[in-house]
C-alpha positions as CSV (number, residue, x, y, z in Angstrom):
1,X,0.0,0.0,0.0
2,X,1.1,3.5,-0.8
3,X,-0.7,6.8,-0.1
4,X,0.8,10.0,-1.4
5,X,-0.8,13.3,-0.2
6,X,-0.3,16.6,-2.0
7,X,-1.9,20.0,-2.4
8,X,-1.1,21.6,0.9
9,X,0.3,25.0,1.4
10,X,0.0,28.4,3.0
11,X,-3.4,30.1,2.6
12,X,-5.0,33.2,4.2
13,X,-8.1,32.7,6.4
14,X,-11.2,32.4,4.3
15,X,-9.2,30.8,1.5
16,X,-9.4,27.4,-0.2
17,X,-7.2,24.4,-0.9
18,X,-7.8,21.1,-2.6
19,X,-5.8,18.1,-1.3
20,X,-5.2,15.0,-3.2
21,X,-4.2,11.5,-2.2
22,X,-2.9,9.1,-4.8
23,X,-3.3,5.5,-3.7
24,X,-1.6,2.4,-5.0
25,X,-0.9,-1.2,-4.1
26,X,-4.5,-2.2,-3.3
27,X,-8.0,-2.4,-4.8
28,X,-8.8,1.3,-4.1
29,X,-12.4,1.1,-5.2
30,X,-13.2,-1.6,-2.6
31,X,-12.3,0.5,0.4
32,X,-13.7,3.5,2.2
33,X,-11.1,6.3,2.5
34,X,-10.6,8.8,5.2
35,X,-8.8,12.1,5.7
36,X,-7.2,12.8,9.1
37,X,-5.3,15.8,10.4
38,X,-2.8,16.3,13.2
39,X,-1.1,19.2,15.0
40,X,1.9,18.9,17.2
41,X,1.1,17.5,20.6
42,X,-2.4,16.4,19.7
43,X,-4.1,13.2,18.6
44,X,-4.9,12.6,15.0
45,X,-8.4,13.9,14.2
46,X,-10.7,12.2,11.8
47,X,-11.8,14.9,9.3
48,X,-13.9,13.1,6.7
49,X,-14.7,9.7,5.3
50,X,-16.1,8.5,2.0
51,X,-17.6,5.2,1.1
52,X,-16.0,2.9,-1.5
53,X,-18.3,3.9,-4.2
54,X,-18.4,7.6,-3.2
55,X,-22.1,7.6,-2.4
56,X,-21.8,8.2,1.3
57,X,-19.7,10.8,3.2
58,X,-19.3,11.8,6.8
59,X,-17.5,14.8,8.4
60,X,-16.3,16.0,11.7
61,X,-18.5,18.7,13.1
62,X,-15.6,21.2,12.9
63,X,-15.5,21.0,9.1
64,X,-19.1,20.4,8.1
65,X,-20.3,22.8,5.5
66,X,-16.7,23.9,4.6
67,X,-14.9,20.7,3.5
68,X,-16.0,18.2,0.8
69,X,-14.5,14.7,0.4
70,X,-14.7,13.1,-3.0
71,X,-13.0,10.3,-4.9
72,X,-12.2,9.2,-8.5
73,X,-11.9,5.4,-8.5
74,X,-10.7,5.5,-12.1
75,X,-7.7,7.5,-10.9
76,X,-7.3,5.8,-7.5
77,X,-7.4,9.2,-5.9
78,X,-9.3,10.8,-3.0
79,X,-9.7,14.5,-2.6
80,X,-10.5,17.0,0.1
81,X,-11.8,20.4,-1.0
82,X,-11.4,22.8,1.9
83,X,-13.2,26.2,1.8
84,X,-13.5,29.0,4.2
85,X,-10.3,27.9,5.9
86,X,-9.7,29.0,9.5
87,X,-6.4,29.2,11.5
88,X,-7.6,26.2,13.5
89,X,-7.5,24.1,10.3
90,X,-3.7,24.4,10.3
91,X,-2.3,20.8,10.5
92,X,-0.7,18.0,8.6
93,X,-3.3,16.2,6.6
94,X,-3.2,12.5,5.9
95,X,-5.3,10.1,4.0
96,X,-6.0,6.6,5.3
97,X,-7.3,3.2,4.3
98,X,-8.3,0.3,6.5
99,X,-6.6,-1.9,4.0
100,X,-3.4,-1.0,5.8
101,X,-4.5,0.2,9.2
102,X,-1.0,1.0,10.6
103,X,0.2,2.8,7.5
104,X,0.5,6.5,7.3
105,X,2.0,8.5,4.4
106,X,4.1,11.6,4.7
107,X,1.0,13.9,4.8
108,X,0.7,17.4,3.4
109,X,1.1,20.5,5.5
110,X,-1.8,23.0,5.5
111,X,-1.1,26.4,7.1
112,X,-3.8,29.0,7.5
113,X,-2.4,32.3,8.5
114,X,-2.7,36.0,7.6
């Protein structure tokens, strides 16, 4: 299994970013996918989850209405569209699959600051 996150960066409050996670080494379309985030000294937080076919999604209360998770099974990629970003969204963002429950990629840093 390999998960490669990208798309992070520095953005002003109120701005937007779109994260991508390219997956390989497993049958991507058979598995739900998740996005987590982590800040130093804190536990990883589940941000969003999408079902294997993309028809069902779920979000942490802190991001509902601002973030949208989606996937393209033909491209083995999961996305996280982040709008109306706040300083408290600053974190390293990781994608995750239960296919490899102890595996974490390198993540992508999102910094929201004026």
